[in-house]
Z-matrix of the N, CA and C atoms (Angstrom, degrees):
N
C 1 1.456
C 2 1.517 1 109.44
N 3 1.340 2 116.55 1 -40.86
C 4 1.511 3 122.02 2 178.08
C 5 1.509 4 109.41 3 -55.34
N 6 1.298 5 118.81 4 -44.30
C 7 1.499 6 119.60 5 -177.19
C 8 1.537 7 109.05 6 -67.31
N 9 1.292 8 120.08 7 -37.13
C 10 1.446 9 122.14 8 179.96
C 11 1.549 10 110.09 9 -66.01
N 12 1.335 11 119.78 10 -40.60
C 13 1.432 12 122.59 11 177.12
C 14 1.471 13 109.16 12 -63.36
N 15 1.380 14 118.30 13 -43.17
C 16 1.444 15 120.73 14 178.42
C 17 1.541 16 111.80 15 -63.56
N 18 1.263 17 114.36 16 -41.12
C 19 1.483 18 118.85 17 177.79
C 20 1.494 19 110.85 18 -60.79
N 21 1.296 20 118.63 19 -47.19
C 22 1.460 21 122.50 20 176.99
C 23 1.501 22 112.18 21 -60.85
N 24 1.317 23 117.20 22 -45.95
C 25 1.437 24 123.75 23 179.93
C 26 1.547 25 112.72 24 -60.37
N 27 1.275 26 117.08 25 -48.18
C 28 1.486 27 124.05 26 178.33
C 29 1.540 28 108.38 27 -60.45
N 30 1.234 29 118.89 28 -52.06
C 31 1.492 30 118.77 29 -176.74
C 32 1.573 31 111.14 30 -72.35
N 33 1.352 32 117.44 31 -27.67
C 34 1.445 33 117.55 32 175.16
C 35 1.513 34 111.12 33 -66.97
N 36 1.359 35 114.76 34 -38.89
C 37 1.495 36 117.88 35 178.11
C 38 1.514 37 108.88 36 -63.66
N 39 1.324 38 116.01 37 -44.09
C 40 1.466 39 115.81 38 179.66
C 41 1.480 40 113.66 39 -67.87
N 42 1.298 41 119.76 40 -39.05
C 43 1.477 42 124.33 41 173.78
C 44 1.478 43 114.30 42 -60.31
N 45 1.310 44 116.92 43 -29.09
C 46 1.487 45 120.51 44 -177.37
C 47 1.537 46 112.28 45 -73.62
N 48 1.313 47 118.14 46 -14.55
C 49 1.458 48 121.16 47 179.52
C 50 1.533 49 110.03 48 -115.08
N 51 1.274 50 118.95 49 23.99
C 52 1.427 51 123.31 50 -179.07
C 53 1.547 52 111.42 51 -82.23
N 54 1.315 53 112.86 52 91.01
C 55 1.513 54 119.22 53 175.33
C 56 1.527 55 105.31 54 -110.76
N 57 1.288 56 118.62 55 129.19
C 58 1.443 57 119.13 56 174.84
C 59 1.481 58 116.86 57 96.87
N 60 1.293 59 119.21 58 1.48
C 61 1.432 60 120.43 59 177.66
C 62 1.480 61 115.45 60 92.56
N 63 1.328 62 115.76 61 -174.07
C 64 1.444 63 122.32 62 -174.31
C 65 1.483 64 117.59 63 -61.35
N 66 1.301 65 118.56 64 -38.25
C 67 1.447 66 120.21 65 -176.11
C 68 1.519 67 109.68 66 -67.27
N 69 1.323 68 118.74 67 -37.38
C 70 1.442 69 120.89 68 178.28
C 71 1.564 70 111.06 69 -62.24
N 72 1.289 71 116.90 70 -22.07
C 73 1.435 72 121.30 71 -176.29
C 74 1.562 73 110.84 72 -85.77
N 75 1.281 74 117.90 73 -16.30
C 76 1.463 75 118.24 74 -173.58
C 77 1.558 76 112.65 75 -57.53
N 78 1.304 77 120.28 76 -47.18
C 79 1.526 78 117.20 77 177.07
C 80 1.487 79 113.75 78 -61.29
N 81 1.342 80 117.38 79 -35.06
C 82 1.486 81 122.13 80 -177.44
C 83 1.550 82 107.02 81 -68.04
N 84 1.373 83 114.61 82 -46.10
C 85 1.550 84 116.72 83 179.26
C 86 1.498 85 107.32 84 -62.42
N 87 1.293 86 117.73 85 -46.46
C 88 1.470 87 118.79 86 -176.82
C 89 1.539 88 110.77 87 -58.41
N 90 1.287 89 117.45 88 -46.51
C 91 1.459 90 120.77 89 -179.19
C 92 1.530 91 113.15 90 -61.74
N 93 1.348 92 114.44 91 -44.97
C 94 1.478 93 121.46 92 -176.94
C 95 1.542 94 112.92 93 -75.37
N 96 1.302 95 117.71 94 -41.38
C 97 1.470 96 118.62 95 -175.53
C 98 1.507 97 114.73 96 -84.92
N 99 1.378 98 115.36 97 -39.80
C 100 1.434 99 119.37 98 -176.10
C 101 1.571 100 110.02 99 -89.85
N 102 1.320 101 115.01 100 -57.11
C 103 1.460 102 118.69 101 -170.63
C 104 1.486 103 114.37 102 -75.32
N 105 1.372 104 114.98 103 -41.63
C 106 1.460 105 117.11 104 -173.37
C 107 1.533 106 112.38 105 -89.03
N 108 1.337 107 118.47 106 -42.15
C 109 1.459 108 121.65 107 -173.89
C 110 1.507 109 116.27 108 -103.49
N 111 1.382 110 115.88 109 -21.22
C 112 1.405 111 116.79 110 -179.17
C 113 1.518 112 114.93 111 67.37
N 114 1.374 113 116.15 112 24.19
C 115 1.462 114 119.46 113 177.72
C 116 1.513 115 115.87 114 -74.57
N 117 1.357 116 115.35 115 -19.76
C 118 1.439 117 119.97 116 179.26
C 119 1.484 118 107.41 117 -154.51
N 120 1.359 119 114.67 118 158.16
C 121 1.482 120 119.07 119 175.47
C 122 1.552 121 109.48 120 -83.65
N 123 1.302 122 119.53 121 168.04
C 124 1.352 123 122.19 122 177.02
C 125 1.505 124 112.35 123 -64.07
N 126 1.330 125 117.69 124 -33.34
C 127 1.466 126 124.21 125 179.10
C 128 1.495 127 107.08 126 -68.29
N 129 1.300 128 120.56 127 -48.78
C 130 1.432 129 121.53 128 177.21
C 131 1.550 130 114.33 129 -55.91
N 132 1.340 131 115.60 130 -47.93
C 133 1.459 132 119.82 131 177.54
C 134 1.551 133 111.35 132 -58.67
N 135 1.373 134 115.93 133 -42.47
C 136 1.488 135 118.89 134 178.26
C 137 1.561 136 108.71 135 -62.12
N 138 1.299 137 117.82 136 -39.97
C 139 1.525 138 121.83 137 173.20
C 140 1.535 139 112.29 138 -56.69
N 141 1.405 140 110.55 139 -44.83
C 142 1.510 141 113.96 140 -177.12
C 143 1.530 142 111.20 141 -67.89
N 144 1.394 143 114.83 142 -36.75
C 145 1.514 144 117.80 143 174.64
C 146 1.519 145 107.98 144 -57.64
N 147 1.333 146 116.52 145 -51.61
C 148 1.483 147 119.30 146 -175.18
C 149 1.540 148 111.21 147 -59.83
N 150 1.319 149 115.93 148 -48.40
C 151 1.469 150 118.28 149 175.42
C 152 1.541 151 111.12 150 -62.30
N 153 1.293 152 118.59 151 -42.30
C 154 1.431 153 121.04 152 178.85
C 155 1.485 154 113.68 153 -62.51
N 156 1.302 155 119.34 154 -28.41
C 157 1.466 156 124.53 155 176.50
C 158 1.581 157 109.12 156 -71.51
N 159 1.286 158 115.59 157 -32.12
C 160 1.514 159 119.12 158 -174.82
C 161 1.529 160 110.36 159 -86.81
N 162 1.304 161 118.70 160 -15.69
C 163 1.491 162 119.85 161 -175.83
C 164 1.499 163 108.52 162 -99.80
N 165 1.350 164 116.42 163 155.11
C 166 1.434 165 117.31 164 178.48
C 167 1.589 166 114.18 165 -63.76
N 168 1.241 167 113.97 166 143.98
C 169 1.588 168 116.84 167 179.53
C 170 1.473 169 109.52 168 114.17
N 171 1.313 170 112.50 169 -177.57
C 172 1.446 171 125.34 170 -177.97
C 173 1.492 172 108.84 171 -79.16
N 174 1.319 173 118.30 172 132.77
C 175 1.450 174 121.42 173 -175.47
C 176 1.551 175 111.32 174 -60.38
N 177 1.291 176 121.24 175 -39.75
C 178 1.443 177 121.77 176 -177.54
C 179 1.536 178 109.25 177 -68.55
N 180 1.344 179 116.97 178 -38.07
C 181 1.474 180 118.41 179 179.75
C 182 1.468 181 110.61 180 -69.76
N 183 1.404 182 117.29 181 -40.82
C 184 1.432 183 119.33 182 177.53
C 185 1.578 184 109.42 183 -62.06
N 186 1.271 185 117.58 184 -43.80
C 187 1.447 186 121.97 185 178.96
C 188 1.568 187 111.78 186 -57.51
N 189 1.351 188 114.45 187 -45.78
C 190 1.481 189 120.98 188 174.89
C 191 1.479 190 111.57 189 -54.95
N 192 1.329 191 116.11 190 -41.81
C 193 1.444 192 120.51 191 -178.32
C 194 1.562 193 109.49 192 -64.10
N 195 1.348 194 115.99 193 -47.25
C 196 1.380 195 119.55 194 -178.81
C 197 1.542 196 113.57 195 -60.91
N 198 1.353 197 115.40 196 -39.61
C 199 1.448 198 120.70 197 -178.04
C 200 1.542 199 109.61 198 -69.82
N 201 1.341 200 115.37 199 -43.48
C 202 1.520 201 119.41 200 176.20
C 203 1.505 202 108.71 201 -60.50
N 204 1.367 203 121.91 202 -44.33
C 205 1.386 204 124.36 203 -177.37
C 206 1.498 205 110.07 204 -62.39
N 207 1.321 206 118.18 205 -41.53
C 208 1.490 207 123.11 206 178.85
C 209 1.516 208 110.40 207 -59.65
N 210 1.336 209 116.58 208 -41.59
C 211 1.411 210 120.36 209 -173.96
C 212 1.580 211 110.88 210 -79.98
N 213 1.290 212 118.77 211 -43.75
C 214 1.465 213 119.87 212 -169.81
C 215 1.515 214 114.20 213 -140.01
N 216 1.326 215 116.04 214 26.72
C 217 1.429 216 122.46 215 175.18
C 218 1.521 217 112.55 216 70.18
N 219 1.345 218 116.34 217 -153.38
C 220 1.486 219 122.76 218 -174.82
C 221 1.562 220 107.98 219 -61.68
N 222 1.316 221 120.65 220 -41.81
C 223 1.416 222 123.31 221 179.79
C 224 1.532 223 110.90 222 -63.40
N 225 1.287 224 115.81 223 -41.92
C 226 1.464 225 121.03 224 176.04
C 227 1.528 226 110.99 225 -62.03
N 228 1.303 227 118.40 226 -41.27
C 229 1.463 228 120.18 227 178.34
C 230 1.471 229 115.10 228 -64.17
N 231 1.396 230 114.35 229 -37.66
C 232 1.433 231 120.89 230 173.83
C 233 1.541 232 113.65 231 -64.16
N 234 1.364 233 113.36 232 -46.96
C 235 1.482 234 121.01 233 -177.98
C 236 1.496 235 109.00 234 -60.83
N 237 1.348 236 117.46 235 -48.64
C 238 1.548 237 120.12 236 -175.37
C 239 1.496 238 107.16 237 -64.52
N 240 1.317 239 118.14 238 -43.52
C 241 1.455 240 120.72 239 -177.96
C 242 1.573 241 110.28 240 -65.90
N 243 1.269 242 118.36 241 -44.72
C 244 1.494 243 119.71 242 178.68
C 245 1.491 244 109.74 243 -63.80
N 246 1.401 245 116.48 244 -41.53
C 247 1.470 246 118.87 245 179.18
C 248 1.563 247 111.87 246 -59.97
N 249 1.306 248 115.30 247 -38.65
C 250 1.425 249 121.84 248 -176.32
C 251 1.538 250 109.01 249 -68.00
N 252 1.330 251 118.80 250 -48.41
C 253 1.462 252 122.30 251 -176.02
C 254 1.542 253 115.44 252 -82.33
N 255 1.264 254 117.36 253 -17.29
C 256 1.468 255 123.84 254 -175.59
C 257 1.577 256 109.24 255 -53.15
N 258 1.369 257 118.17 256 -57.08
C 259 1.472 258 115.62 257 -179.47
C 260 1.539 259 113.96 258 -57.45
N 261 1.349 260 117.78 259 -37.50
C 262 1.482 261 119.27 260 178.75
C 263 1.508 262 112.04 261 -63.98
N 264 1.331 263 118.49 262 -40.66
C 265 1.440 264 122.48 263 174.92
C 266 1.513 265 108.76 264 -55.12
N 267 1.339 266 118.60 265 -51.65
C 268 1.504 267 120.89 266 -179.51
C 269 1.480 268 111.78 267 -60.80
N 270 1.312 269 116.88 268 -49.24
C 271 1.465 270 121.16 269 -175.97
C 272 1.517 271 111.81 270 -66.47
N 273 1.239 272 116.98 271 -46.48
C 274 1.500 273 121.76 272 177.63
C 275 1.539 274 111.44 273 -58.43
N 276 1.294 275 116.81 274 -42.13
C 277 1.468 276 121.58 275 178.56
C 278 1.523 277 108.87 276 -61.65
N 279 1.347 278 117.18 277 -47.93
C 280 1.523 279 120.07 278 178.93
C 281 1.533 280 110.59 279 -63.42
N 282 1.332 281 116.87 280 -45.75
C 283 1.498 282 118.64 281 -177.53
C 284 1.541 283 110.27 282 -66.00
N 285 1.274 284 119.49 283 -43.37
C 286 1.500 285 123.23 284 179.93
C 287 1.517 286 109.99 285 -60.53
N 288 1.320 287 116.39 286 -35.13
C 289 1.462 288 118.18 287 179.46
C 290 1.539 289 115.35 288 -71.06
N 291 1.387 290 112.14 289 -26.61
C 292 1.511 291 116.43 290 -176.12
C 293 1.433 292 117.12 291 -127.06
N 294 1.376 293 120.89 292 13.70
C 295 1.442 294 121.05 293 -173.27
C 296 1.528 295 114.95 294 -65.89
N 297 1.350 296 115.38 295 -31.94
C 298 1.460 297 119.53 296 176.52
C 299 1.554 298 112.46 297 -62.62
N 300 1.264 299 117.56 298 -25.25
C 301 1.487 300 122.87 299 -175.74
C 302 1.564 301 112.25 300 -77.52
N 303 1.344 302 118.63 301 -27.49
C 304 1.451 303 116.98 302 -174.75
C 305 1.543 304 114.50 303 -134.49
N 306 1.288 305 121.04 304 -1.64
C 307 1.456 306 122.12 305 -179.09
C 308 1.528 307 114.98 306 -61.03
N 309 1.307 308 117.94 307 -28.53
C 310 1.443 309 120.71 308 178.64
C 311 1.470 310 116.82 309 -82.61
N 312 1.312 311 118.75 310 -8.39
C 313 1.439 312 122.34 311 -177.23
C 314 1.572 313 108.83 312 -70.73
N 315 1.349 314 114.78 313 133.44
C 316 1.465 315 119.19 314 179.76
C 317 1.501 316 115.23 315 -52.89
N 318 1.405 317 116.11 316 -45.35
C 319 1.491 318 118.74 317 -176.60
C 320 1.537 319 112.73 318 -63.80
N 321 1.305 320 112.89 319 -29.65
C 322 1.514 321 117.38 320 179.36
C 323 1.617 322 104.20 321 -70.98
N 324 1.234 323 116.33 322 -42.78
C 325 1.523 324 119.55 323 -177.47
C 326 1.556 325 107.41 324 -65.50
N 327 1.307 326 116.99 325 -42.90
C 328 1.434 327 120.17 326 179.46
C 329 1.511 328 113.67 327 -65.88
N 330 1.335 329 116.57 328 -35.58
C 331 1.469 330 118.81 329 179.78
C 332 1.539 331 107.75 330 -68.29
N 333 1.344 332 118.83 331 -39.17
C 334 1.491 333 117.49 332 -177.96
C 335 1.539 334 107.58 333 -71.10
N 336 1.293 335 120.96 334 -33.16
C 337 1.472 336 122.95 335 175.48
C 338 1.513 337 109.50 336 -55.72
N 339 1.377 338 115.31 337 -49.64
C 340 1.429 339 119.92 338 178.86
C 341 1.529 340 115.61 339 -63.04
N 342 1.318 341 115.37 340 -38.96
C 343 1.483 342 121.52 341 179.15
C 344 1.500 343 107.89 342 -63.72
N 345 1.411 344 117.37 343 -41.63
C 346 1.490 345 118.97 344 -179.24
C 347 1.566 346 109.47 345 -62.32
N 348 1.320 347 117.63 346 -37.91
C 349 1.482 348 121.64 347 179.06
C 350 1.524 349 109.38 348 -64.51
N 351 1.316 350 117.19 349 -40.86
C 352 1.431 351 123.37 350 178.95
C 353 1.525 352 109.74 351 -63.79
N 354 1.287 353 120.05 352 -42.62
C 355 1.422 354 124.15 353 -178.01
C 356 1.554 355 108.91 354 -63.05
N 357 1.372 356 117.27 355 -40.77
C 358 1.429 357 117.90 356 174.55
C 359 1.508 358 113.53 357 -57.67
N 360 1.325 359 119.48 358 -41.71
C 361 1.425 360 122.49 359 175.61
C 362 1.548 361 113.81 360 -63.91
N 363 1.306 362 115.97 361 -41.78
C 364 1.476 363 119.75 362 177.48
C 365 1.572 364 111.78 363 -62.26
N 366 1.321 365 115.26 364 -41.10
C 367 1.453 366 120.36 365 178.01
C 368 1.523 367 108.47 366 -64.36
N 369 1.287 368 117.69 367 -47.43
C 370 1.510 369 117.51 368 179.97
C 371 1.505 370 111.60 369 -61.74
N 372 1.350 371 116.60 370 -38.14
C 373 1.499 372 119.02 371 172.99
C 374 1.544 373 114.15 372 -56.29
N 375 1.343 374 115.85 373 -44.17
C 376 1.408 375 122.51 374 178.18
C 377 1.584 376 110.68 375 -61.67
N 378 1.327 377 114.33 376 -47.53
C 379 1.489 378 121.29 377 177.34
C 380 1.502 379 111.36 378 -54.55
N 381 1.302 380 115.24 379 -47.24
C 382 1.509 381 120.47 380 -177.34
C 383 1.514 382 110.78 381 -61.12
N 384 1.375 383 111.98 382 -50.94
C 385 1.503 384 117.18 383 -179.39
C 386 1.525 385 113.64 384 -63.03
N 387 1.313 386 115.82 385 -42.04
C 388 1.513 387 117.18 386 178.65
C 389 1.530 388 110.25 387 -70.05
N 390 1.355 389 117.37 388 -35.96
C 391 1.459 390 119.35 389 179.77
C 392 1.495 391 111.04 390 -62.04
N 393 1.340 392 118.34 391 -41.19
C 394 1.461 393 121.02 392 -176.50
C 395 1.564 394 108.68 393 -63.13
N 396 1.326 395 117.39 394 -33.34
C 397 1.439 396 119.39 395 -175.71
C 398 1.582 397 111.65 396 -90.56
N 399 1.387 398 114.32 397 -23.53
C 400 1.490 399 117.02 398 -170.13
C 401 1.501 400 110.08 399 -97.81
N 402 1.320 401 120.82 400 -35.22
C 403 1.441 402 122.69 401 -176.41
C 404 1.507 403 109.47 402 -92.04
N 405 1.340 404 111.92 403 87.34
C 406 1.494 405 119.08 404 -171.38
C 407 1.490 406 116.89 405 -100.98
N 408 1.359 407 115.87 406 -5.78
C 409 1.431 408 120.26 407 176.89
C 410 1.529 409 109.15 408 -158.09
N 411 1.360 410 114.03 409 177.24
C 412 1.468 411 117.10 410 -179.86
C 413 1.532 412 116.46 411 -59.16
N 414 1.350 413 115.97 412 -33.55
C 415 1.412 414 121.64 413 178.82
C 416 1.488 415 113.64 414 -67.40
N 417 1.354 416 113.26 415 -42.06
C 418 1.462 417 117.42 416 177.56
C 419 1.545 418 111.19 417 -64.74
N 420 1.388 419 112.98 418 -37.47
C 421 1.477 420 117.72 419 177.51
C 422 1.511 421 108.22 420 -63.61
N 423 1.263 422 118.32 421 -42.04
C 424 1.502 423 118.93 422 177.35
C 425 1.417 424 113.59 423 -61.81
N 426 1.358 425 117.87 424 -47.28
C 427 1.499 426 121.04 425 177.16
C 428 1.527 427 110.62 426 -56.46
N 429 1.308 428 115.60 427 -41.99
C 430 1.476 429 120.67 428 -179.88
C 431 1.527 430 114.17 429 -62.30
N 432 1.344 431 113.69 430 -42.90
C 433 1.488 432 121.25 431 179.07
C 434 1.563 433 108.88 432 -65.26
N 435 1.356 434 116.69 433 -45.89
C 436 1.492 435 120.81 434 -173.29
C 437 1.617 436 103.58 435 -67.07
N 438 1.243 437 118.21 436 -48.33
C 439 1.495 438 119.13 437 -175.88
C 440 1.519 439 110.72 438 -64.80
N 441 1.316 440 114.34 439 -37.52
C 442 1.519 441 117.87 440 177.61
C 443 1.551 442 108.73 441 -61.06
N 444 1.281 443 116.59 442 -43.71
C 445 1.526 444 123.16 443 -178.68
C 446 1.470 445 104.99 444 -63.73
N 447 1.274 446 119.40 445 -54.62
C 448 1.454 447 122.05 446 -178.05
C 449 1.543 448 115.57 447 -58.44
N 450 1.331 449 112.57 448 -36.60
C 451 1.461 450 120.52 449 177.89
C 452 1.583 451 108.25 450 -66.96
N 453 1.326 452 117.39 451 -46.29
C 454 1.365 453 120.99 452 -177.61
C 455 1.537 454 117.73 453 -69.63
N 456 1.336 455 113.85 454 -36.62
C 457 1.490 456 118.14 455 -171.96
C 458 1.553 457 115.15 456 -113.02
N 459 1.321 458 119.24 457 9.35
C 460 1.420 459 123.01 458 177.01
C 461 1.545 460 107.60 459 -133.09
N 462 1.263 461 114.51 460 169.50
C 463 1.467 462 120.02 461 175.15
C 464 1.526 463 111.75 462 -105.00
N 465 1.306 464 115.19 463 24.07
C 466 1.485 465 117.76 464 178.39
C 467 1.502 466 111.49 465 -62.54
N 468 1.275 467 114.49 466 142.85
C 469 1.445 468 124.08 467 -179.47
C 470 1.542 469 110.25 468 -65.22
N 471 1.328 470 120.09 469 139.35
C 472 1.477 471 120.39 470 175.97
C 473 1.548 472 112.79 471 -53.74
N 474 1.339 473 114.69 472 -32.08
C 475 1.477 474 117.53 473 178.86
C 476 1.488 475 109.16 474 -63.23
N 477 1.316 476 117.72 475 -44.15
C 478 1.510 477 120.56 476 -179.79
C 479 1.520 478 109.93 477 -63.06
N 480 1.402 479 113.66 478 -41.11
C 481 1.494 480 114.76 479 -179.81
C 482 1.522 481 113.32 480 -64.60
N 483 1.315 482 117.69 481 -38.12
C 484 1.412 483 122.28 482 176.74
C 485 1.577 484 110.76 483 -64.70
N 486 1.319 485 118.50 484 -42.30
C 487 1.410 486 122.29 485 -179.07
C 488 1.511 487 107.56 486 -67.79
N 489 1.322 488 119.77 487 -42.06
C 490 1.475 489 121.39 488 177.43
C 491 1.584 490 111.75 489 -62.63
N 492 1.330 491 116.75 490 -41.12
C 493 1.462 492 121.30 491 179.84
C 494 1.550 493 107.42 492 -65.43
N 495 1.339 494 118.04 493 -43.16
C 496 1.446 495 118.72 494 -179.83
C 497 1.507 496 111.01 495 -66.65
N 498 1.295 497 118.38 496 -39.76
C 499 1.482 498 118.30 497 179.84
C 500 1.487 499 111.02 498 -68.35
N 501 1.379 500 118.43 499 -36.94
C 502 1.460 501 120.26 500 173.85
C 503 1.538 502 111.33 501 -61.11
N 504 1.295 503 117.17 502 -46.98
C 505 1.469 504 118.84 503 176.72
C 506 1.524 505 115.02 504 -57.91
N 507 1.310 506 117.76 505 -41.23
C 508 1.427 507 120.85 506 178.21
C 509 1.542 508 109.68 507 -66.72
N 510 1.322 509 118.46 508 -43.52
C 511 1.443 510 122.00 509 -178.19
C 512 1.539 511 109.09 510 -65.29
N 513 1.277 512 118.46 511 -49.23
C 514 1.486 513 121.64 512 -179.35
C 515 1.502 514 111.23 513 -59.05
N 516 1.333 515 116.48 514 -50.60
C 517 1.557 516 117.04 515 -179.44
C 518 1.485 517 111.30 516 -64.19
N 519 1.364 518 120.21 517 -34.72
C 520 1.409 519 118.43 518 177.59
C 521 1.510 520 112.12 519 -67.48
N 522 1.317 521 117.69 520 -38.56
C 523 1.505 522 121.78 521 176.93
C 524 1.517 523 109.89 522 -64.53
N 525 1.279 524 118.37 523 -42.68
C 526 1.436 525 122.21 524 174.78
C 527 1.546 526 112.57 525 -57.94
N 528 1.351 527 114.83 526 -45.36
C 529 1.471 528 121.88 527 177.66
C 530 1.530 529 109.32 528 -59.73
N 531 1.290 530 117.73 529 -48.29
C 532 1.494 531 121.17 530 -178.17
C 533 1.553 532 111.34 531 -63.01
N 534 1.369 533 116.34 532 -41.72
C 535 1.434 534 116.71 533 174.80
C 536 1.456 535 114.58 534 -63.33
N 537 1.305 536 117.68 535 -35.21
C 538 1.496 537 123.14 536 178.05
C 539 1.562 538 109.38 537 -66.75
N 540 1.288 539 119.13 538 -35.39
C 541 1.385 540 122.83 539 -176.57
C 542 1.538 541 111.52 540 -75.90
N 543 1.310 542 115.14 541 -28.22
C 544 1.484 543 120.43 542 179.05
C 545 1.520 544 112.09 543 -74.74
N 546 1.260 545 117.32 544 -21.74
C 547 1.503 546 120.69 545 -178.93
C 548 1.439 547 109.72 546 -80.72
């Protein structure tokens, strides 16, 4: 029971600072789960991000579910997920009830402008950290560049991009393996 309470509390704290969506949370999840608590390795968290991107829902919530499940099974997945979304439920309820009263105020608008800028920096931080661990050779760099271009200039679904990248990785590594066996 103590571990479930800790799981809820940790993910509730992370969920309470979720500004800007799931990608902005990636460095916070990485710091809390990998560096601080040792609940998962960086490789596992990167896998959870990838799977979370392919599954319906918010990537940070999906990642929370996977981490909770890893630690305490189905109940852990539920507790981590509920902990992560609980602050949002409370905050959204309060904001929805009173948004008309303060949305037009300049300071509120300015605050949200600043928060959006911060979210961009958090996302860039996550990209840099993930890139250092994920782009391990020239082939991975190539896949990264091609997928980035496809993402920026087409309307392909992220699911399709992930499947394409996975298929490219399998093909490239199998070709390298075959070349190695022929020598």
